[in-house]
N, C-alpha and C positions, 0 to 999 in steps of 0.2 A: 409694783408693786416694793422694788426697794426701796425709791426714791424717800417713801413714805415711811415706812422705816429708817431707814437714814436719818430723817428727819425730828423722827420722832427722840432715835438715839442720842440726837442733838442739844437736846432739852436739859439732861439734866447735866450735858456734860457747861452746857452754860453756866450751869450757877454754881459747879467746882469750877473751873477760871476764872469767873467775877472772883469768889472768896479764896482764889489763888494771886488770883490780882492783888486783892486784900491784904493780905497777911505780906505780900513781897516790899510794897507800899511799903509796908508799918517798917519795915525789915533794913529797906536803903533808902529811911525819907529826911535820916540827918545827911547821910554822904551826898543824895543828890539835892539838897536842897527845900523839900517840899514838904510841907506836911504831912502827918496820917493821916487819910481818908476812909468814910465809913463804906458800907457794903453796899448799900444804895447807890454812893458816887461810885464804886467800884464796877455795879452791876451797869447804869450808864457812860462808866468807859469802853465795859467789852461790847457792849453793843455796838458803840462807836466804831468800837473796834473789827470786830465780824459787819459790820456794815460795808466795812474800806475796801479787809480784803476778802471775805467775798464774789468778786467778780471776776474778780484775779483767781480765783482757785477755782472757779466755774470756768472759767476761759482754760485754765489749763487741761482739767479733766475733757475738755467737750475736744484737746491737742490731741491728749492721746488716746482716745477713741477712735479707732479704726473701722468703718463701714464696710 
């Protein structure tokens, strides 16, 4: 049951992290040399980052558990 509530808690965090990424990209766009992007693009980037990082986080979490 704990995993279910963990997934529900990750939902709002996804939208907040996409919003923070959009703001951060807008702030550093001139320094880095990118164009600022909107919220939908930020959501796509966040999904990609989460899909890339999730297997590593799962592997670390499994390795940390002791049965």
